[in-house]
VOPAGU-2260 file (C-alpha; in pm, 1 decimal, decimal comma):
REM VOPAGU-2260
SITE   aa  ch    i         X         Y         Z
SITE  UNK   A    0    1014,7   -3528,4    3342,8
SITE  UNK   A    1     994,9   -3303,0    3622,4
SITE  UNK   A    2     854,8   -3408,6    3923,7
SITE  UNK   A    3     762,4   -3340,3    4289,8
SITE  UNK   A    4     901,3   -3626,2    4431,6
SITE  UNK   A    5    1162,0   -3453,8    4658,5
SITE  UNK   A    6     915,4   -3216,5    4762,7
SITE  UNK   A    7     605,9   -3480,4    4856,5
SITE  UNK   A    8     895,1   -3693,4    5028,7
SITE  UNK   A    9     999,8   -3415,1    5272,4
SITE  UNK   A   10     679,3   -3306,2    5350,8
SITE  UNK   A   11     596,0   -3631,2    5444,1
SITE  UNK   A   12     939,5   -3648,6    5658,2
SITE  UNK   A   13    1073,3   -3958,3    5456,2
SITE  UNK   A   14    1456,0   -4012,5    5341,8
SITE  UNK   A   15    1539,9   -4144,4    4998,0
SITE  UNK   A   16    1650,8   -4479,3    5186,1
SITE  UNK   A   17    1312,5   -4465,2    5329,2
SITE  UNK   A   18    1059,5   -4436,1    5017,1
SITE  UNK   A   19    1298,8   -4644,0    4839,3
SITE  UNK   A   20    1215,0   -4967,6    5083,7
SITE  UNK   A   21     869,4   -4850,2    5079,6
SITE  UNK   A   22     848,8   -4869,4    4716,2
SITE  UNK   A   23    1112,6   -5150,5    4638,5
SITE  UNK   A   24    1401,2   -4956,5    4514,6
SITE  UNK   A   25    1696,3   -4807,1    4613,2
SITE  UNK   A   26    1780,8   -4461,8    4770,0
SITE  UNK   A   27    2015,3   -4401,7    4459,9
SITE  UNK   A   28    1701,7   -4506,0    4213,4
SITE  UNK   A   29    1518,1   -4257,4    4431,8
SITE  UNK   A   30    1768,1   -3950,2    4430,1
SITE  UNK   A   31    1796,7   -4050,7    4044,7
SITE  UNK   A   32    1421,6   -3993,3    3967,3
SITE  UNK   A   33    1420,2   -3676,0    4216,0
SITE  UNK   A   34    1702,0   -3502,7    4000,6
SITE  UNK   A   35    1549,0   -3602,1    3698,7
SITE  UNK   A   36    1892,3   -3825,8    3582,3
SITE  UNK   A   37    1631,5   -4098,2    3529,7
SITE  UNK   A   38    1207,9   -4136,9    3484,8
SITE  UNK   A   39    1058,1   -4484,8    3653,9
SITE  UNK   A   40     861,3   -4743,8    3553,2
SITE  UNK   A   41     498,4   -4684,3    3507,3
SITE  UNK   A   42     484,2   -4917,1    3807,8
SITE  UNK   A   43     686,9   -4736,9    4018,8
SITE  UNK   A   44     511,6   -4411,8    3958,8
SITE  UNK   A   45     218,3   -4543,7    4047,0
SITE  UNK   A   46     381,7   -4708,4    4386,0
SITE  UNK   A   47     543,9   -4348,0    4451,8
SITE  UNK   A   48     215,8   -4149,5    4408,9
SITE  UNK   A   49      58,1   -4407,2    4620,9
SITE  UNK   A   50     300,8   -4362,7    4904,2
SITE  UNK   A   51     194,1   -3974,2    4886,8
SITE  UNK   A   52    -198,5   -4019,5    4831,4
SITE  UNK   A   53    -189,3   -3860,2    4512,8
SITE  UNK   A   54    -243,9   -3947,4    4103,0
SITE  UNK   A   55      51,3   -3982,9    3889,0
SITE  UNK   A   56     -13,3   -3685,8    3709,8
SITE  UNK   A   57       5,7   -3524,8    4044,3
SITE  UNK   A   58     342,2   -3638,3    4136,7
SITE  UNK   A   59     498,3   -3676,6    3744,6
SITE  UNK   A   60     426,1   -3326,9    3526,4
SITE  UNK   A   61     429,2   -3522,1    3255,3
SITE  UNK   A   62     305,7   -3153,8    3028,1
SITE  UNK   A   63     661,0   -3057,8    3103,7
SITE  UNK   A   64     842,1   -3323,0    2976,8
SITE  UNK   A   65    1132,9   -3274,8    2767,3
SITE  UNK   A   66    1091,2   -3641,1    2596,1
SITE  UNK   A   67     720,0   -3531,8    2540,0
SITE  UNK   A   68     808,4   -3263,3    2333,6
SITE  UNK   A   69    1080,0   -3456,9    2149,3
SITE  UNK   A   70     827,7   -3730,4    2094,4
SITE  UNK   A   71     552,7   -3494,3    1953,5
SITE  UNK   A   72     808,6   -3334,6    1721,1
SITE  UNK   A   73     912,2   -3655,8    1610,3
SITE  UNK   A   74     533,0   -3729,4    1519,1
SITE  UNK   A   75     523,0   -3408,4    1309,5
SITE  UNK   A   76     838,0   -3432,3    1152,6
SITE  UNK   A   77     704,8   -3825,3    1027,1
SITE  UNK   A   78     368,1   -3765,2     966,5
SITE  UNK   A   79     486,7   -3485,6     759,8
SITE  UNK   A   80     770,5   -3677,4     575,2
SITE  UNK   A   81     457,8   -3956,5     499,4
SITE  UNK   A   82     238,9   -3682,8     393,9
SITE  UNK   A   83     520,1   -3599,8     127,1
SITE  UNK   A   84     558,1   -3951,4      43,0
SITE  UNK   A   85     195,1   -3949,2     -84,6
SITE  UNK   A   86     187,7   -3660,7    -319,8
């Protein structure tokens, strides 16, 4: 998923290490989130969002998530298969 963590962190004048300390994780974890290598748990996403005074949806852009698109595609395929089995 895309996110605005780096943008907001820099706007607030925080280093990755400082943000990590504020939300109870490592600098490496913040870097992985910013670069899209890892997605945070819902609780970590919530904590990061609170640091910036934003909603989760304003920090983590779910509508642009590749994983969401894959999940929707998978549901459509499963629904189609299930529908064919009932014919």
